C-alpha positions in Angstrom: 30.2 -9.2 2.3 30.4 -12.8 2.4 28.9 -14.1 -0.4 27.7 -17.4 1.9 26.3 -15.1 3.8 22.3 -16.9 3.7 19.3 -14.2 4.6 15.6 -15.4 5.7 13.9 -18.1 7.0 13.4 -20.7 4.7 9.4 -21.6 4.1 7.8 -25.3 2.7 7.5 -24.1 -1.3 4.6 -23.9 -2.9 5.8 -23.0 -6.3 7.6 -20.2 -7.7 6.2 -17.3 -8.0 7.6 -17.2 -11.8 4.6 -20.0 -12.9 2.5 -16.9 -12.5 3.5 -15.7 -16.1 5.1 -18.9 -17.8 1.7 -21.1 -17.2 -0.8 -18.2 -16.7 -3.9 -18.8 -18.8 -4.0 -16.8 -22.1 -2.8 -18.1 -25.2 0.1 -16.4 -27.1 -1.4 -14.7 -29.1 -3.1 -13.2 -26.5 -2.5 -9.3 -25.2 -1.2 -9.9 -21.8 0.4 -6.6 -21.1 -1.1 -2.9 -22.3 -0.8 0.3 -21.5 -1.9 3.8 -22.8 -0.2 3.1 -26.6 1.2 -0.4 -26.6 0.0 -4.3 -26.0 2.2 -7.1 -25.5 1.2 -10.5 -25.7 1.8 -13.3 -23.7 3.8 -15.4 -25.7 6.4 -12.1 -26.4 6.1 -11.3 -22.8 7.1 -14.9 -21.8 10.0 -15.0 -24.3 11.1 -12.2 -23.2 11.0 -13.3 -19.8 13.0 -16.1 -20.4 16.0 -13.6 -22.8 16.2 -12.0 -19.5 17.1 -14.9 -17.8 18.9 -16.0 -20.2 20.9 -12.3 -20.1 21.3 -12.1 -16.8 22.8 -15.9 -16.2 25.5 -15.2 -19.3 26.7 -12.3 -16.9 27.2 -15.1 -14.0 23.9 -14.5 -11.9 23.9 -17.7 -9.8 20.7 -18.7 -8.0 19.5 -16.8 -4.8 21.5 -13.9 -5.1 19.7 -10.2 -6.0 18.7 -8.5 -8.8 17.7 -4.6 -8.9 15.2 -3.2 -11.5 15.4 0.5 -12.0 13.1 0.5 -15.1 10.1 2.9 -16.0 6.4 1.8 -15.4 5.7 -0.3 -18.7 6.2 -4.3 -19.9 9.6 -4.3 -19.9 9.4 -3.8 -16.1 7.3 -7.1 -16.0 9.5 -9.3 -18.0 12.9 -8.0 -15.8 10.9 -9.0 -13.1 9.6 -12.8 -13.6 13.1 -13.2 -15.6 15.0 -12.6 -12.3 12.6 -15.4 -11.1 13.3 -17.6 -14.0 17.0 -17.2 -13.5 16.6 -17.9 -9.2 17.8 -14.7 -8.6 15.7 -12.4 -6.4 14.0 -9.0 -7.6 14.7 -5.8 -6.3 12.5 -2.9 -6.7 13.9 0.6 -7.9 11.9 3.3 -8.8 13.4 5.0 -11.7 12.4 8.4 -10.3 14.3 7.4 -7.2 17.8 10.1 -6.5 21.2 8.3 -6.4 21.5 8.6 -2.7 18.0 6.5 -2.5 19.8 4.2 -4.9 22.6 3.6 -2.9 20.4 3.1 0.2 18.6 0.0 -1.7 21.7 -1.2 -3.2 24.0 -0.8 0.0 20.5 -2.9 2.5 20.6 -5.7 -0.8 24.2 -6.6 -1.7 22.7 -7.3 -4.9 24.6 -8.8 -8.3 23.4 -6.9 -10.6 21.3 -4.0 -11.7 18.9 -3.7 -14.6 17.6 -0.3 -15.3 17.5 1.9 -19.4 21.1 1.8 -20.1 21.6 -2.5 -19.6 22.4 -4.8 -17.2 25.4 -3.7 -14.9 27.1 -5.9 -12.4 27.2 -4.7 -9.3 29.0 -6.2 -5.7 31.3 -8.4 -6.2 30.3 -10.7 -3.2 26.7 -10.2 -3.8 24.6 -11.4 -0.8 22.8 -15.0 -0.8 19.2 -15.4 -0.2 16.8 -18.5 1.6 16.3 -20.4 -1.2 12.2 -20.0 -1.3 13.5 -15.6 -1.3 11.5 -14.8 -4.4 11.4 -10.4 -3.8 11.7 -7.8 -1.9 9.6 -4.9 -0.8 10.6 -1.8 1.2 8.4 -0.2 4.3 6.7 2.7 4.0 9.1 4.9 5.6 6.4 7.2 7.1 8.7 6.8 10.1 12.3 6.6 8.8 14.9 4.8 6.3 12.7 2.2 4.2 13.5 -1.3 5.4 14.3 -3.6 2.9 11.4 -7.4 3.8 12.5 -10.4 2.0 9.4 -11.7 0.8 8.5 -15.6 -0.3 7.4 -17.7 -3.3 5.3 -20.1 -1.1 4.0 -17.5 1.8 3.2 -14.3 -1.4 1.2 -17.6 -3.3 -1.2 -17.8 0.4 -1.3 -14.2 1.0 -3.0 -13.8 -2.8 -5.2 -16.8 -2.5 -6.2 -15.5 1.3 -7.1 -12.4 -0.3 -8.9 -13.5 -4.9 -11.2 -16.4 -3.0 -13.1 -13.7 -0.7 -13.5 -11.7 -3.5 -15.2 -13.8 -5.9 -18.7 -13.7 -5.1 -19.5 -16.4 -7.3 -17.7 -19.6 -9.7 -16.3 -17.7 -12.9 -17.7 -18.8 -16.6 -14.3 -20.1 -17.5 -15.4 -18.5 -20.8 -15.7 -15.8 -19.9 -11.7 -13.9 -18.9 -11.8 -12.0 -15.9 -11.9 -8.2 -16.2 -8.1 -6.7 -16.9 -6.5 -5.7 -13.7 -5.7 -2.1 -13.5 -2.5 -1.4 -12.0 -2.4 2.1 -11.4 0.3 2.8 -8.8 4.0 2.2 -9.5 5.6 -0.3 -10.1 8.5 -0.2 -7.9 6.0 -0.3 -5.1 4.9 -3.0 -3.1 1.0 -2.1 -4.2 2.3 -2.4 -8.0 4.3 -5.4 -7.3 1.1 -7.3 -5.6 -1.3 -5.5 -8.7 0.4 -7.4 -10.9 0.6 -10.6 -9.1 -3.7 -10.5 -8.0 -3.7 -9.4 -11.3 -1.8 -12.9 -12.7 -3.2 -15.4 -10.1 -6.6 -14.5 -11.1 -6.2 -15.2 -14.5 -6.3 -11.4 -15.9 -4.7 -9.2 -18.0 -3.1 -6.1 -16.6 -2.9 -2.5 -17.8 -0.5 -0.4 -16.5 -0.2 3.4 -16.6 3.0 5.3 -16.2 2.4 7.5 -14.1 -1.4 8.3 -12.5 -3.5 10.7 -14.4 -7.4 11.4 -14.3 -8.1 11.6 -17.5 -6.1 8.5 -19.2 -7.5 6.5 -15.9 -10.5 7.2 -17.1 -9.4 6.4 -20.9 -8.2 3.1 -19.7 -11.2 2.5 -17.7 -13.6 2.6 -20.7 -11.2 1.0 -23.2 -10.3 -2.3 -21.3 -14.1 -2.7 -19.7 -12.6 -2.3 -16.4 -14.8 -3.7 -13.6 -13.0 -3.6 -10.8 -9.4 -1.8 -9.4 -7.5 -0.2 -6.7 -6.4 3.0 -6.2 -4.8 4.5 -3.5 -6.8 7.6 -1.3 -5.2 10.7 -3.0 -5.6 9.2 -6.7 -9.8 8.8 -4.9 -10.1 13.2 -4.3 -8.3 14.0 -7.4 -10.2 12.6 -10.1 -13.5 13.4 -7.5 -11.9 17.3 -7.6 -11.5 16.7 -11.4 -14.6 18.2 -13.6 -13.7 16.5 -16.8 -14.4 13.0 -14.8 -18.1 12.5 -14.5 -18.3 9.0 -15.4 -15.9 5.7 -14.6 -18.6 2.8 -16.4 -18.5 -0.4 -16.6 -16.5 0.2 -13.0 -18.2 -1.2 -10.4 -15.7 -1.6 -7.2 -12.7 0.3 -6.0 -10.6 -1.1 -3.2 -8.4 1.3 -1.3 -5.3 0.7 -1.7 -1.5 2.3 0.2 -2.8 4.5 2.9 -6.2 5.3 4.7 -9.2 6.0 3.2 -11.6 8.4 5.1 -15.3 7.2 5.8 -16.0 11.1 4.0 -13.7 10.6 0.8 -15.6 6.7 0.1 -18.9 7.9 0.4 -17.8 11.2 -1.7 -16.3 9.0 -4.4 -19.1 6.5 -4.6 -21.5 9.3 -4.8 -20.2 10.7 -7.4 -19.1 8.0 -9.8 -22.0 5.0 -8.9 -19.1 2.6 -7.6 -18.6 0.6 -4.5 -15.4 1.3 -2.3 -14.4 -0.8 -0.1 -11.0 0.1 2.6 -8.9 -3.1 3.5 -6.3 -3.5 5.6 -3.1 -4.6 5.9 1.3 -4.3 5.8 4.2 -5.3 3.5 5.2 -8.1 6.4 1.6 -9.6 6.2 0.3 -8.8 3.5 -3.6 -8.1 3.1 -5.0 -9.1 6.5 -8.4 -7.7 6.7 -11.1 -6.8 3.5 -14.1 -7.2 2.0 -16.0 -10.0 0.9 -18.6 -9.4 -2.4 -21.0 -10.5 0.2 -20.4 -8.2 2.6 -20.0 -5.5 -0.7 -23.5 -5.7 -0.9 -24.8 -6.8 2.7 -23.4 -3.9 4.8 -23.8 -0.6 2.8 -23.5 1.0 6.0 -20.2 0.5 6.9 -18.2 2.0 4.5 -14.7 3.2 5.7 -14.6 0.4 7.7 -11.4 -1.4 7.1 -13.5 -5.1 6.1 -13.4 -8.4 8.4 -10.6 -10.9 9.0 -9.3 -12.8 5.9 -10.0 -16.6 6.1 -7.2 -18.5 8.3 -6.5 -15.0 10.0 -6.6 -14.0 13.6 -7.2 -10.5 14.9 -7.6 -8.7 18.5 -7.5 -5.5 19.8 -5.5 -4.9 23.0 -5.2 -2.4 26.0 -2.7 -0.7 27.6 -2.1 -3.6 29.8 -2.5 -6.3 26.9 -5.2 -7.5 27.9 -7.8 -8.2 25.2 -10.2 -4.7 24.5 -14.5 -5.2 24.2 -15.9 -5.3 21.4 -16.2 -1.3 20.3 -13.0 -0.1 22.4 -10.0 1.2 20.6 -6.9 -0.5 21.5 -3.7 -1.6 19.5 -4.2 -4.5 16.1 -2.7 -7.7 16.5 -2.7 -9.9 13.6 -2.2 -13.4 12.7 -2.4 -14.6 9.4 -1.2 -17.6 7.8 2.3 -16.5 6.3 4.0 -13.3 6.4 7.3 -12.0 5.8 10.6 -13.9 6.4 12.3 -11.2 8.3 14.1 -8.2 7.0 17.5 -8.1 4.3 19.4 -7.2 7.2 19.0 -10.5 9.1 16.8 -9.3 11.5 13.3 -11.1 11.6 9.8 -10.1 12.7 9.8 -11.9 16.4 10.5 -8.4 18.6 6.8 -7.6 17.0 5.2 -10.7 18.3 3.3 -11.6 21.5 3.0 -15.1 22.7 0.7 -16.2 20.3 2.4 -14.9 17.2 0.7 -11.4 16.8 2.4 -9.3 15.2 1.8 -5.5 16.9 0.8 -3.4 13.7 1.5 0.0 15.7 -2.1 0.9 14.8 -5.0 1.5 16.6 -8.7 0.2 15.8 -11.9 -1.1 17.3 -13.8 -4.1 16.2 -17.9 -3.7 16.5 -20.3 -6.0 17.3 -20.5 -7.5 13.3 -16.4 -7.4 13.2 -15.8 -5.0 10.9 -12.4 -3.5 12.0 -12.2 0.3 11.8 -8.7 1.5 11.7 -8.2 4.5 14.1 -4.8 5.9 13.6 -1.0 4.6 14.3 0.0 4.7 18.0 2.8 6.9 17.0 0.7 9.7 15.5 -1.9 9.4 18.9 -1.5 12.7 20.1 -1.6 12.8 24.2 -3.1 16.4 25.2 -3.1 16.5 29.3 -4.3 12.6 29.9 -6.9 12.3 26.7 -5.9 10.8 23.5 -6.4 12.6 20.3 -6.8 10.7 17.5 -5.8 12.1 14.0 -8.1 11.1 11.6 -11.0 11.6 13.8 -10.4 15.9 13.7 -9.1 15.1 10.1 -13.1 13.8 8.9 -14.3 16.7 10.9 -12.2 19.4 9.0 -13.3 18.1 5.8 -16.5 18.4 5.7 -15.2 22.2 4.9 -15.6 23.1 1.1 -13.0 25.4 1.6 -10.7 22.2 3.2 -9.0 20.2 0.2 -6.5 18.1 2.2 -5.6 18.6 6.0 -3.2 16.7 8.6 -3.7 16.6 12.1 -0.1 16.4 14.1 0.4 16.8 17.6 3.3 19.8 18.9 5.2 20.2 22.3 2.8 21.8 24.8 4.7 23.1 28.0 1.7 22.3 30.3 -0.6 19.9 28.9 2.3 17.8 26.8 0.7 18.0 23.2 -1.9 19.8 21.6 -3.4 19.4 18.2 -2.5 21.7 15.4 -4.1 21.3 11.7 -2.1 21.3 8.6 -4.5 23.1 5.9 -4.7 22.8 1.9 -7.7 25.5 1.6 -8.7 28.8 2.3 -11.5 28.4 4.9 -11.9 31.0 7.3 -9.8 29.7 10.8 -13.2 30.6 12.8 -15.2 28.8 10.6 -13.1 25.5 11.0 -12.9 26.2 14.4 -16.9 26.2 15.1 -17.0 23.0 12.4 -15.3 21.2 15.3 -16.3 22.2 17.8 -19.8 21.2 16.4 -19.0 17.9 16.0 -15.6 17.1 19.2 -15.3 17.3 22.1 -13.6 20.1 23.3 -9.9 18.7 23.3 -9.5 17.4 20.0 -10.3 20.9 18.4 -7.1 22.2 17.4 -5.3 24.9 18.7 -4.1 26.3 15.6 -4.7 26.3 11.8 -1.2 26.5 9.4 -2.0 26.7 5.8 0.2 24.5 3.3 -0.1 25.0 0.0 0.6 21.1 -0.2 0.4 17.9 2.5 4.2 16.2 2.1 3.6 12.6 1.1 5.7 9.5 0.4 5.9 7.3 -2.5 2.5 5.7 -1.5 0.2 8.8 -0.5 1.0 8.3 3.1 1.3 11.8 4.5 4.7 12.0 6.3 3.7 13.7 9.4 7.4 14.2 11.0 8.7 16.8 7.8 5.1 18.9 9.0 6.3 18.6 12.8 9.9 19.9 11.0 8.2 22.8 9.4 6.4 23.4 12.9 6.8 27.7 13.8 7.1 26.5 17.2 4.9 26.5 20.1 1.5 27.2 19.3 -1.3 28.1 21.9 -5.2 29.1 21.3 -5.6 32.2 20.3 -1.7 33.2 18.5 -1.8 34.7 14.6 -2.5 32.0 12.6 0.1 31.8 9.6 -1.6 32.4 6.4 
């Protein structure tokens, strides 16, 4: 690959994300990064990142070349991430548990100068890509509809994103003598959500608490030990905590923000009822960042809106459009389009986001949503997931919400399967032991007839991506074929 190839669009610079560590308000002796069994001070973290930067320069890293980090969750991952930035490089995350084939995809897609793993630093591509100067790191699309794509994130764009979200969450001025609650990071640091949580915490001037892998018992211990008042959790983790009889309290936790995948109103209420915690949804995509969320005031004043994604962050324009592209009235479902102040620079293959923009610069999200009369946004599901049953639209999330009312259903996903007469029909893949007749009766009590699944297929677990999103295409691949009402349903 041509080593002079420039990838990404240069945006006005606001600073370097490395400043979030080097200029963090904690003194050198203050604990900055903790796990269940160790702590790294702010001074040691700054020195460790500087040492990584020096090693990379000694190996020959030039500015704007990429370095892949494939390390376990822990302080070393963060030191490598910031060391790359201090050296002027572009950080590329890779999950330490990825098989070689997936790592090969990461290397091919980003053409890095080197890889940092548990064995040290090894150089890779003899002609590494040189990225545009403001490119800070690479994140990846979720991969729910195909191979994950590498997204280019800029220093300036990500700093704007952090401040866009932090501002509304501050309900009142903070006491400068009282440091913010530590930021607990319960997901992989190789994920966009993990990187965001680290940078978010540092931008807020907080310490970081890391988990290697999520477990309910460890999460409860860390919340108590570090007096965590606010954190983030994927929906799957909330379900695990609700289902664990060994975890009955999470004091002093007050707020949980849902990340990585849609959170149903039922799951939000269930978690809130068990732990007395306010559960806040949000909405964003890797290319645009978080664009919709909750303010502290909204959380206090609108408890009846549980399950909504929130309202647009300052500076974010949104609209919902119908199939003709006209703006839909309040309360009507259509595709959600968003226009944030800044967004990702493009993709590492050189493609831009232009093909997703409308004439006004709004990004087509590919998600159905509605905006109620108070301006709260309710996400209804992916455009590609909606089932067209003889011309009638079936939103899988609506059906799943009803099926989860059954105590005999632990998890469920509804997908469309081909039907010769109607085109598609909804089928439910169920984790649990609820009888089919009970589930069908439940659906008919709460839904119009065409939304009731024609079959309930039992699975041991739902296939999920690394961020917890259900891989619906994998369920379709398991299907026994066309299914009609009244057929024998596999147990």
